[in-house]
Backbone as CSV, one residue per row, in Angstrom:
resi,resn,N_x,N_y,N_z,CA_x,CA_y,CA_z,C_x,C_y,C_z
1,MET,-4.830,218.631,158.960,-6.000,218.069,158.369,-6.226,216.678,159.046
2,ALA,-7.402,216.433,159.492,-7.744,215.132,160.154,-7.891,214.063,159.167
3,THR,-7.401,212.847,159.474,-7.534,211.693,158.619,-8.740,210.886,159.025
4,TYR,-9.511,210.519,158.054,-10.714,209.757,158.303,-10.438,208.306,158.014
5,TYR,-10.829,207.458,158.978,-10.756,206.015,158.803,-12.145,205.426,158.851
6,PRO,-12.564,204.669,157.859,-13.928,204.013,157.878,-14.055,203.121,159.108
7,PRO,-15.238,203.007,159.645,-15.458,202.196,160.821,-15.240,200.721,160.541
8,LEU,-14.904,199.991,161.590,-14.801,198.547,161.534,-16.140,197.922,161.910
9,GLY,-16.480,196.824,161.277,-17.843,196.220,161.515,-17.935,195.123,162.591
10,PHE,-16.934,195.014,163.429,-17.001,193.954,164.412,-17.503,194.376,165.772
11,HIS,-17.688,195.687,166.009,-18.090,196.167,167.317,-19.450,196.799,167.176
12,PHE,-20.521,196.088,167.631,-21.873,196.568,167.498,-22.736,196.085,168.630
13,ARG,-23.924,196.573,168.669,-24.894,196.232,169.704,-26.230,196.108,169.102
14,VAL,-27.042,195.126,169.527,-28.396,194.919,169.053,-29.287,195.049,170.302
15,ASP,-30.306,195.920,170.202,-31.287,196.123,171.254,-32.679,195.795,170.813
16,PHE,-33.409,195.064,171.639,-34.800,194.752,171.413,-35.618,195.531,172.366
17,GLY,-36.805,195.919,172.017,-37.643,196.700,172.850,-37.946,196.143,174.225
18,THR,-38.013,194.824,174.371,-38.418,194.230,175.696,-37.279,193.595,176.401
19,PHE,-36.033,193.541,175.876,-34.922,192.928,176.557,-33.971,193.955,177.080
20,SER,-33.467,193.722,178.288,-32.557,194.704,178.899,-31.179,194.620,178.236
21,ALA,-30.382,195.669,178.428,-29.044,195.709,177.840,-28.134,194.670,178.456
22,SER,-28.467,194.182,179.621,-27.583,193.197,180.242,-28.048,191.766,179.921
23,SER,-29.090,191.567,179.165,-29.595,190.276,178.808,-28.665,189.604,177.805
24,PRO,-28.376,188.301,177.991,-27.593,187.609,176.965,-28.361,187.402,175.636
25,ASP,-29.663,187.700,175.671,-30.526,187.571,174.485,-30.120,188.568,173.380
26,ILE,-29.379,189.607,173.720,-29.095,190.645,172.684,-27.621,190.532,172.225
27,ARG,-26.953,189.484,172.551,-25.600,189.343,172.145,-25.510,188.521,170.861
28,PHE,-25.060,189.100,169.810,-24.960,188.417,168.512,-23.562,188.471,167.962
29,GLN,-23.211,187.481,167.143,-21.885,187.444,166.503,-21.932,188.095,165.163
30,SER,-23.074,188.175,164.456,-23.162,188.873,163.194,-24.598,189.428,162.979
31,VAL,-24.641,190.471,162.233,-25.909,191.065,161.779,-25.771,191.335,160.268
32,SER,-26.762,190.938,159.526,-26.753,191.244,158.073,-28.179,191.481,157.639
33,GLY,-28.345,191.940,156.397,-29.649,192.220,155.861,-30.038,193.668,155.998
34,ILE,-29.129,194.546,156.357,-29.488,196.000,156.444,-29.404,196.567,154.999
35,ASN,-30.420,196.250,154.270,-30.499,196.625,152.906,-31.887,197.207,152.536
36,ALA,-31.852,198.228,151.755,-33.123,198.816,151.239,-32.918,199.139,149.750
37,SER,-34.003,198.955,149.036,-33.954,199.274,147.613,-35.333,199.713,147.119
38,ILE,-35.349,200.274,145.961,-36.604,200.642,145.266,-36.594,199.827,143.991
39,PRO,-37.062,198.554,144.037,-36.898,197.673,142.907,-37.935,197.888,141.778
40,ASN,-38.984,198.561,142.044,-40.036,198.686,141.046,-40.343,200.167,140.764
41,SER,-40.776,200.383,139.557,-41.212,201.733,139.143,-42.476,201.637,138.317
42,GLU,-43.200,202.708,138.273,-44.409,202.795,137.463,-44.058,203.671,136.269
43,THR,-44.670,203.360,135.104,-44.464,204.259,133.970,-45.746,205.009,133.693
44,HIS,-45.601,206.296,133.393,-46.743,207.137,133.065,-46.431,207.885,131.769
45,PRO,-47.301,207.621,130.745,-47.090,208.350,129.528,-47.650,209.791,129.708
46,GLU,-47.042,210.726,128.970,-47.453,212.069,128.965,-48.078,212.372,127.596
47,GLY,-49.265,212.950,127.600,-49.920,213.277,126.320,-49.041,214.234,125.520
48,GLY,-48.882,213.884,124.230,-48.096,214.726,123.349,-46.611,214.421,123.342
49,GLU,-46.145,213.677,124.319,-44.712,213.334,124.451,-44.593,211.881,124.030
50,ASN,-44.063,211.676,122.831,-43.925,210.285,122.276,-42.514,209.682,122.382
51,ARG,-41.537,210.476,122.818,-40.191,210.004,122.868,-39.909,209.080,124.107
52,PHE,-40.681,209.282,125.155,-40.415,208.503,126.392,-41.623,208.485,127.296
53,THR,-41.637,207.656,128.272,-42.634,207.680,129.303,-41.895,207.984,130.619
54,HIS,-42.646,208.584,131.491,-42.025,208.951,132.824,-41.961,207.720,133.683
55,ARG,-40.820,207.464,134.299,-40.706,206.335,135.237,-40.581,206.902,136.652
56,LEU,-41.484,206.458,137.508,-41.564,207.009,138.890,-41.394,205.855,139.908
57,PRO,-40.706,206.073,140.968,-40.510,205.065,142.007,-41.795,204.687,142.666
58,VAL,-41.960,203.392,143.070,-43.161,202.950,143.704,-43.055,202.964,145.225
59,ARG,-42.175,202.189,145.778,-41.949,202.155,147.243,-40.636,201.414,147.551
60,ALA,-40.176,201.630,148.726,-38.947,200.945,149.149,-39.261,199.492,149.524
61,SER,-38.244,198.673,149.330,-38.347,197.231,149.727,-37.203,196.953,150.679
62,TYR,-37.423,196.114,151.676,-36.411,195.851,152.707,-36.187,194.363,152.820
63,GLU,-34.953,193.912,152.950,-34.624,192.495,153.201,-34.832,192.202,154.635
64,ASN,-34.887,190.874,154.957,-35.035,190.451,156.347,-33.756,190.813,157.103
65,LEU,-33.855,191.165,158.364,-32.694,191.320,159.237,-32.280,189.948,159.701
66,VAL,-31.001,189.604,159.556,-30.511,188.288,159.940,-29.505,188.429,161.042
67,LEU,-29.763,187.778,162.188,-28.957,187.862,163.368,-28.406,186.431,163.683
68,LYS,-27.072,186.290,163.952,-26.516,184.986,164.265,-25.874,185.093,165.624
69,ARG,-25.932,183.965,166.388,-25.293,183.895,167.696,-25.124,182.436,168.104
70,GLY,-24.319,182.246,169.142,-24.271,180.894,169.710,-25.611,180.558,170.341
71,MET,-26.071,179.361,170.225,-27.420,178.977,170.684,-27.494,179.288,172.196
72,LEU,-28.578,179.845,172.642,-28.811,180.251,174.024,-29.993,179.449,174.546
73,VAL,-29.750,178.613,175.533,-30.764,177.757,176.116,-31.593,178.631,177.109
74,GLY,-32.889,178.500,177.074,-33.767,179.316,177.963,-33.909,180.739,177.536
75,SER,-33.797,180.990,176.254,-33.821,182.335,175.679,-35.220,182.922,175.635
76,GLY,-35.350,184.139,176.126,-36.563,184.877,176.015,-36.923,185.266,174.585
77,LEU,-35.849,185.500,173.794,-36.032,185.803,172.403,-36.592,184.638,171.610
78,ILE,-36.151,183.455,171.926,-36.686,182.271,171.300,-38.113,181.965,171.790
79,ALA,-38.423,182.352,173.021,-39.799,182.189,173.479,-40.749,183.117,172.654
80,TRP,-40.196,184.341,172.347,-40.968,185.260,171.471,-41.222,184.576,170.077
81,PHE,-40.151,183.967,169.528,-40.281,183.263,168.255,-41.320,182.177,168.376
82,LYS,-41.211,181.350,169.450,-42.115,180.191,169.655,-43.537,180.668,169.692
83,ALA,-43.814,181.767,170.376,-45.238,182.298,170.430,-45.684,182.640,169.016
84,ALA,-44.800,183.271,168.244,-45.194,183.621,166.921,-45.382,182.423,165.957
85,ILE,-44.471,181.495,165.971,-44.477,180.400,165.050,-45.481,179.308,165.446
86,GLU,-45.464,178.915,166.692,-46.327,177.806,167.160,-47.741,178.240,167.504
87,GLU,-47.866,179.450,168.062,-49.212,179.910,168.516,-49.777,180.986,167.584
88,PHE,-48.972,181.425,166.640,-49.359,182.530,165.757,-49.731,183.777,166.494
89,LYS,-49.039,184.075,167.561,-49.242,185.277,168.362,-48.035,186.222,168.110
90,PHE,-48.270,187.231,167.392,-47.201,188.149,167.033,-47.199,189.386,167.928
91,ALA,-46.041,189.723,168.407,-45.865,190.950,169.234,-44.652,191.681,168.645
92,PRO,-44.905,192.507,167.595,-43.800,193.194,166.925,-43.048,194.113,167.928
93,GLN,-41.788,194.205,167.704,-40.925,194.984,168.559,-40.044,195.960,167.686
94,MET,-39.545,196.972,168.318,-38.547,197.842,167.702,-37.175,197.240,167.958
95,VAL,-36.369,197.088,166.938,-34.980,196.508,167.077,-34.047,197.632,166.628
96,THR,-33.019,197.858,167.423,-32.020,198.851,167.143,-30.660,198.186,166.975
97,VAL,-29.969,198.491,165.847,-28.602,198.010,165.663,-27.695,199.253,165.693
98,THR,-26.707,199.160,166.554,-25.830,200.332,166.732,-24.393,199.917,166.466
99,LEU,-23.744,200.588,165.523,-22.333,200.382,165.262,-21.528,201.211,166.222
100,LEU,-20.583,200.629,166.901,-19.836,201.312,167.993,-18.375,201.529,167.588
101,ASN,-17.750,202.554,168.149,-16.311,202.738,167.960,-15.542,202.074,169.050
102,ALA,-14.202,202.239,169.086,-13.327,201.610,170.050,-13.675,201.996,171.497
103,ALA,-14.216,203.174,171.653,-14.580,203.675,173.018,-16.000,203.300,173.406
104,HIS,-16.645,202.446,172.637,-18.015,201.972,172.808,-19.043,203.070,172.593
105,ALA,-18.709,204.146,171.893,-19.593,205.183,171.587,-20.242,204.893,170.246
106,PRO,-21.536,205.236,170.064,-22.235,204.972,168.808,-21.693,205.770,167.632
107,LEU,-21.511,205.100,166.507,-21.142,205.735,165.241,-22.311,205.897,164.332
108,GLN,-23.188,204.883,164.272,-24.309,204.870,163.382,-25.395,203.971,164.025
109,VAL,-26.665,204.378,163.845,-27.764,203.676,164.440,-28.806,203.367,163.350
110,TRP,-29.292,202.099,163.363,-30.411,201.703,162.453,-31.534,201.266,163.355
111,VAL,-32.754,201.796,163.144,-33.930,201.428,163.921,-34.902,200.732,162.984
112,PHE,-35.217,199.503,163.365,-36.154,198.632,162.612,-37.483,198.654,163.309
113,HIS,-38.474,199.157,162.584,-39.788,199.348,163.160,-40.677,198.102,162.990
114,ASN,-41.382,197.725,164.057,-42.335,196.641,164.060,-41.807,195.368,163.493
115,ALA,-40.673,194.950,164.107,-40.002,193.664,163.651,-40.772,192.464,164.267
116,TRP,-40.856,191.438,163.445,-41.478,190.185,163.923,-40.651,189.013,163.385
117,PRO,-40.739,187.860,164.109,-39.895,186.725,163.627,-40.462,186.025,162.413
118,THR,-39.579,185.728,161.525,-39.984,184.939,160.273,-39.315,183.651,160.132
119,LYS,-38.072,183.492,160.738,-37.355,182.233,160.588,-36.357,182.057,161.670
120,TRP,-36.182,180.858,162.157,-35.187,180.491,163.157,-34.515,179.214,162.682
121,ASN,-33.247,179.213,162.647,-32.498,178.055,162.148,-31.367,177.730,163.083
122,VAL,-31.139,176.405,163.351,-30.035,175.953,164.152,-29.096,175.218,163.130
123,ASP,-27.828,175.584,163.147,-26.841,174.896,162.296,-26.822,173.398,162.648
124,GLY,-26.458,172.589,161.668,-26.365,171.173,161.873,-25.358,170.751,162.945
125,PHE,-25.578,169.610,163.520,-24.651,169.056,164.514,-23.659,168.140,163.837
126,ASP,-22.393,168.134,164.206,-21.328,167.319,163.604,-20.465,166.816,164.723
127,ALA,-20.437,165.515,164.937,-19.613,164.893,165.928,-18.124,164.991,165.666
128,GLU,-17.761,165.319,164.420,-16.325,165.429,164.060,-15.751,166.811,164.256
129,LYS,-16.589,167.752,164.636,-16.139,169.135,164.810,-16.553,169.561,166.257
130,GLY,-15.659,170.340,166.833,-15.952,170.911,168.159,-16.490,172.334,168.080
131,ALA,-17.396,172.564,167.133,-17.911,173.963,166.913,-19.073,174.249,167.827
132,ILE,-19.210,175.552,168.065,-20.372,176.003,168.847,-21.616,175.925,167.982
133,VAL,-22.730,175.576,168.592,-24.010,175.489,167.854,-24.539,176.941,167.600
134,ILE,-24.658,177.306,166.335,-25.073,178.605,165.932,-26.558,178.635,165.536
135,GLU,-27.288,179.621,166.084,-28.676,179.794,165.674,-28.765,181.066,164.887
136,THR,-29.541,180.995,163.845,-29.772,182.182,162.969,-31.223,182.632,163.174
137,ILE,-31.426,183.902,163.376,-32.729,184.495,163.592,-32.993,185.455,162.550
138,GLU,-34.139,185.354,161.855,-34.531,186.277,160.823,-35.753,187.002,161.247
139,LEU,-35.704,188.351,160.984,-36.824,189.186,161.333,-37.293,189.978,160.095
140,SER,-38.619,190.047,159.941,-39.171,191.005,158.991,-39.562,192.254,159.732
141,TYR,-39.749,193.298,159.016,-40.125,194.572,159.676,-40.778,195.468,158.676
142,GLN,-41.415,196.538,159.086,-42.101,197.426,158.153,-41.075,198.267,157.348
143,TYR,-40.184,198.885,158.130,-39.164,199.745,157.472,-38.059,200.014,158.479
144,PHE,-36.924,200.520,158.004,-35.875,200.895,158.963,-35.493,202.353,158.673
145,GLU,-34.976,202.980,159.738,-34.445,204.336,159.621,-32.975,204.316,159.968
146,ARG,-32.131,205.028,159.235,-30.774,205.174,159.557,-30.655,206.535,160.267
147,LYS,-30.367,206.521,161.526,-30.400,207.694,162.374,-29.039,208.385,162.412
148,ASP,-29.035,209.656,162.309,-27.875,210.457,162.529,-27.626,210.526,164.029
149,ILE,-26.464,210.187,164.506,-26.204,210.127,165.919,-26.009,211.482,166.577
150,THR,-25.833,212.495,165.814,-25.615,213.807,166.368,-26.772,214.213,167.292
151,GLY,-26.430,214.440,168.534,-27.472,214.846,169.509,-28.271,213.730,170.088
152,LEU,-28.111,212.488,169.634,-28.919,211.361,170.237,-28.255,210.796,171.463
153,PHE,-26.951,210.812,171.539,-26.264,210.159,172.660,-25.388,211.116,173.451
């Protein structure tokens, strides 16, 4: 009988629609916000049924995708942010997050449709610490799909 070990979360890849796989723009130290929920429901009474009302789901809700990395000077990704924030020119992209195994093969894939920038943050500077400057990038998107990797790779 084969033993199953849950995957580790430190080996992953993030791909943007317009950046190549060799671009430093797609290298991140952490990804979070892969969450979906159905927070609201509608109630519908049924004629003649007085014991309860029917509760039906309304729609899914998604949190922002949060990506963190060491600050990259001359970043094309930040130029995309700048165009959206400073010039209000949005160019939504498909973003793919892939969890990898030890052999760099995909274990699970999440595809975020029509992602656009919503927030960019640079951690504070501190002369008493020799820490790398971390930038946090937040993306909103329409929805995400969790893809079964069977047959995709």
